[in-house]
N, C-alpha and C positions, 0 to 999 in steps of 0.2 A: 624713572624709566629712561633707558638709553638703548638705542638701536642704531645700526649702521652697517657699512660694508667697506671693504678695502680691495683694491685691484692692483695687481703686480704686472709689470711689463719688462721686457728685455732682461729676463732671468733675475728679476728683483732689483734691477738697476733703477727703475722708476716705480714708485707706488703712489696711488691716489686713494685717499680715505675720506669718507663722509659719515658724520654721526649726527643723530637727532637726539636731544635730551629734553626731558620734561620733569619738573618737580613741583610739589606742593608742600609748603611748610605751614602747619597750623600752630597758632600761639607762639609766633617767633618772639623770642625775648629781646627786648631793647632796653638800653640803659640811658636814663637822663641824669646828668651829673647832679649830685646832691639830693636826688629823689629816689624812691624805691623803683626797681625795675618794672616796666610795663610791657604788655604783649601786643603785637600786631596780630589781628585775628587770622589773617591768611595771606601768604605771599606765594604767587605763582610765577615760576620762571620756566622759559623754554627757549630753545634756539637750535642752531645748526652750526657744526664745526666742520670745515673742509681743510684738508691738508694735502700738499704735494711734496714728495721727497725724491730727489735725484742723486744718484751716486755714479760718478764717471769712473772709467778705468784710467790708466795712465794716459794723459793727454800730452801730445807733442814730446813724449818721453821725459817730461820734467815735473808734472804736477797732477795730483789727485784732487778732485773737487766734490764736495758734498753740499747740497742746497736743499733747504727745507722752507716751505712757505705755508702759512696757515691763515685762515680767515674764520672768525666766529661772529655769528649774529645772535644777539641776546635780547630777549624781551622779558622783562621782569615787571610785575605789577603788584601793588599793594591793594588787597581787596578788603581792607578794614573800612567799614562804612560808619565808623563812630567819630563824627567830626569834633566831639568834645575831648577826645583823648589827646593829650599833649604830644605824644609820640607821633601822631598822625598829621602829616602836613599836606598830603595829596596822594594821587595814584602812583606816581613815578617813584622809583627808589633813587636816592642820591648816589652819585658817583658810580653808577652801573652803566658802563659803556655799551651802547647798542651795537657798535662795530669795533672789532678788535683784529688787527693785523699783526702777524709775527713773521720775521724773516731771520734765517740763520745760514750763513755761507762760510764754508771752511775750505781753505786751500792748503795742501801739504806738498811742498816742493822736495825734490830728491836731494837738494842741497841741505836739508834739515830746517829750512825756513817754513814757518806756518803763519798763515794769516786767517784771522777769524773776524767776521763782521756780523753782528747780530743786533736785533732791536725790535721795537714794536711801535705801533701807532693805535690810538684809541679815539673814537669819535662819538658824538652825541651823548655826552654826560650832562647831568643837571645837578644843581643844588637849589634849595629853597631859600627865598628871601621874602621879607615882608614888603608888600606893596601898599598897604594901608595901615595907618596907625590907629589901633583900637583905643577906645576910652578906658580909663582905669577901672570903670565899673563893668566893662564888657566881659563876658565869659570867653574862654579860649575857643577858637574856631579855626577850621582850615580855610575859611574865607579870606583871612588876612595874608595868606601865603601864595606865592606863584613860583613855578619852576623856571629857573634861569639857566640858560646854556653857559657852560664853562669852557675853559681852554681845551683844545684837542692836542694832547701831547704826542710828539714824535721823538722817540728816544733811540739812538743808535750808538753802538760801541765798536771799537776796533782794537784788536790785540795782535801784535806781531811778535813772534818768538823765533829764537834760533837755537838749535841743538849744537852743543860743542862737545867734542870728544865722546859722543855717544851717551854720556850720563848726565851732562849738565845742560841746563836751559836758561837763557836770559830772555827777558821780554820787556816790551813797553806796551802800555795800555792807555787808551783814552776812552773814558766813559762820557756819554751824553755829548757826542761830538758836535751836535747842532746847538748846544747850549740852551736847550728847551727847558720847560718846567712842568710840574705835575698839574693835573686838572684842578686839584683842590687848592683854592687861593690861600687857604690858611696853612697849607703845608706844601709850598712850591717845590721843595727839595733842592739839592745842590745843583750848581751849574756844571760847566765843563770841568772834568777832573782828569789828571794825568798821574800815571803810576809807572814805576820801573822796578824790576826785581828779578829773581832767579830761583831755581830749585835744582836739586841734585837727587839722583836715584842710585842706590847701592844694593 
């Protein structure tokens, strides 16, 4: 289920949109390495996504600006009540951010220079860890796991390009300018990265 609305202002120069979504997945297939796939009985997800987009006309006679901001609230829950299933560790879903912010700003100058700044931030993600060591004779149980807060990543990128002779473009790009890392501690991702390149259109 998805429903929402969008409003436009200033001849479409500004738009505001809000969406509500709701989904139920029965028998969600999960995979445990080295074992046959197992199913989660039911997963319920719902949330709200809000976005604001602005597009300016030519400002000060030199630049056009586009700005998009969005925020998503997500609530996902595992409704499997079978504590003996190894795929089930608790009610929360791992690495499912509760809050997700996205920003994208683009500046196009009359000189042919373009600047693009975009990125995202995610908050309130968890992973499961064992807080008690079971005896070797104990059966599997969700009792031995607890949800642990993980890192809240903030990832931003900057790309600056210049058009030359109308058909050629050269650019420099910096990804992850804050040198941050992913929420998953087992897959932190690369740090700050730099690129340079160009392209041509014929």
